[in-house]
N, C-alpha and C positions, 0 to 999 in steps of 0.2 A: 503494500498502501504506499505510494507516494503521495503522502499530500502535503501542503505547507499551511497550516492552519497561523499562520501572521495574518497576514494580510493586511500590513498596517502601515504603509508607509506613507509620512505625510509630505504635500511635495510643497515647497515654499513659493509664492510666486515672485518674488526678485531673483532677478539673474534667470530669468524663464520667458521666453520669446513669447509674445500677446497671441493669443488665438480671440477666434473673433466670439466668441461667446464666453462672457465673465458669469462667475459663480454666483454675482450678486444680481443679475440679469437673468436667473432662470428659476423658472417658477415651482412650488413645493409640489403643484397638481404634474411638472413635468418633471423634475428628479424623483418622483415617487415612482414614475415610469420604469427608470433606470436600472434597478434590480434582474424584473424579467427582461431586457434586452440584454441584457452584460451576460446572462449564463448562455443566452445563445450565441453567443460570439464564442471560438476555439480557436485556442494557440495555434500556431502554424497559419492561421489567416493573414491574411493584408491588413495592414494598417489602414487603409481607405474603407475597408469594409468594414473595420469598426465603427470608424466616422459615418459611413452610411448608416448603421446599424444605431448609434447612439446620438449623433449631432454632433457640432462640432466641440473637440474636447475644450476644459475650462483651460487651461495651461498646455505647453508643449514643451520638449526640447528635441535634439535627434534623434534618443535612446529613449524615451519616456509620452505618453501622453497622460492629461488626469481631467477625469472628471468629477468635478465636488460641488456642490450645493446644500445647503440645510445639515441633514443629518448624514449624507451621501458623501462618498467618495472612492471613487473606481481608479485603480493604476495599472496601464499598459506598459512593458519594457520590451522593447521593440530589437531584433536582430540588426545588422547593419544592412540586409536587402531588404528592410522595410515590414517581414514579415513580423508575428505576435510570438512572443518568448515566452510570456508568463503576463499570465493576468489576475490582479489583483482586487478583494474587497477590503477597503478601510469596515473593520465592525465594532469600531470602539462607541460610535455616538449612536448604533442601532437600539432598537429595546429588543428584549428578547422574544419578541413575537414578529420582528421585523428579520431577527437573526432565523430563528424558524420557517420562515417563508420564502429563503432563501432557498434555490433549488438548484445550485451548485459551491463547488466548494469556493471557502475563501480567495484560495488561492489555487491557481494552475496552471502548468507546465507542459511541454510537448510529452514530457516523458508520464505526467500522472494522466494526461488526458490518453495517452495511451493503453496506458494499466486500469485503468478506467471503462475501455472500449470493451465491446460484449466480446467474450472469447475469451477476455484477459484473464480472467479468476483460473481459469482449467490450466493456464501455462505462468504460473507465479515464478517472480524472479527469485530463484534459490540463494544468491547470492546477499539478497536481501529482505529477508522473512519479515514479517510486518510485526511490531512491537506494540503490545497493549500498555499504553501510554500511562494509565489507572494502576497498572501495577509494576510499576519506574519507582511512583512516588505514590504511597498509599494515603487515606485519607488522615490516619492518624498522624502520621508521619507529615503531611503539609499543616494538618492541626499544628503540631509542635512547632512548624516552623512558622507558620503563620502568629502565631500566639490569639487564636481563637476558632472556635470548632467549626468545620467545612468539611459537609461530604460530596463524593464525588457523582460526577455523571460521566458516562463514556460516549462517543462521539466513533463509531466505529472501533477500530486497534490503535490509531494512531492520536487519537487527541483525548484529553480527558480535561471537565470543568469540575475546580473545586469552589463550594462559596456554600455558606450557610442555607440553613432549611429555608429556611424567609425570604430568602432571593438578594438577601442585602448585601453588603461588603466584608470583609476582602472576598475580591473576585481574581481567581488567577484562572489561567489555560494554560497548558503544556502540551506541546504539538512535538511527536517525531516523525519525520520525513526520512523513510530512508533513501540513500541515494542521493539526496537532495541539498547537499552542502554548497558544493561547488556552483551550480546554476543559483543558486540564492543569495550567497555572499556575492555571487559577481553582480547579479541585480543591485544590491546595496552599494557595491562599488562603483556602479554607472551613476548612482544618484550622487554620492558622494564628490564625485567626478563635476557633476553641472552643478551642486550646491554642498560647497564645501560649508564642512560642520553640520550636516543633518544627522548624518551616523558616527555616533559616538563611543568607538570603543571600549569594552572592558578587558582591560589588560590581563592574560595571566588567564582569562573563564578561556575552557577549550581549545581547539586550536586556532578559533577566528569569532570574533564576537561582535555585534554592533546593536545599540539601541536606536529605534528607528519609532519617534512615536510612542506608544505604549508597550510595545513590542521591541524583547530583546531575544536578537537572533542567536544562535551558539553554531560556530562548525564546531564537527567531533567526528574525525576523519570524512568520512565518505557523506556521510549522517548531519541531517541537521534539527537541532532542535530548538524550539520557541514557546518563549514564556512571555505571556501577556499578563499584565496588570491593571489591577484597577480596586482604590482604595485600601493601598495596600503602604505603610510606612519603611521606610528603610529597606526597599526596592532591591538596590542592589547586592544587599549584606544575603538575605534572602534568597536571592538568585543563586547566587554562588552555593547555598543549601542544597535549594532544589537539585541544581544539577551535578553537585556530589553525589547525592542519594540516587538519583538516575542515571546517572552515567554505569555507577556499581553495577548496575543490572542490565547495562545492555550487553 
């Protein structure tokens, strides 16, 4: 299972070439149609086809396009030939109902799309078996790390959500994407190149790490671990404990 549930890269308008549509000019009614359209797009398609589907982007660079307005943000990362390498949804400002209504993963790459294709399950990648994220860090272990009682909710094998039973904070998402470490960190590198300072590395955490918005992306070998925090104090120190706990079982 190769899904990256981080989907959360924040694009800053400064230094990004202007597009014909500004976030402030997009009505909420129009922005609310974006999720369904976004989930129709596929990695490997052309950037022009995505613009046809979504309308003009809010911001764009040679390597990225972003649609952002109200609570929505969608990021596309492009290959040099203009095809789509990766499609991300920023989940941070979405309600639980809006997240549940999504019909596609928060992050989709060419590799994950191929894995999800009909018949792919019959031929799993033996070199990258799925990892049950909720078993890498248990509810009791996360409770001890956060200092507040949380329960787990699994989303397939690769993603686990930790949250109190009443739906309040602290809230943590832990996602493991086997074999997707390099492509994900390359996407962060592309953003950092165009927007210096947007990705803040966590020195010494895994083989490579960067904080992008509310998400911490950590490459460990070929794999990607993504931790998303909301309502968590002292996130950097707690992230290290989460990583160490999960890594010991990977």
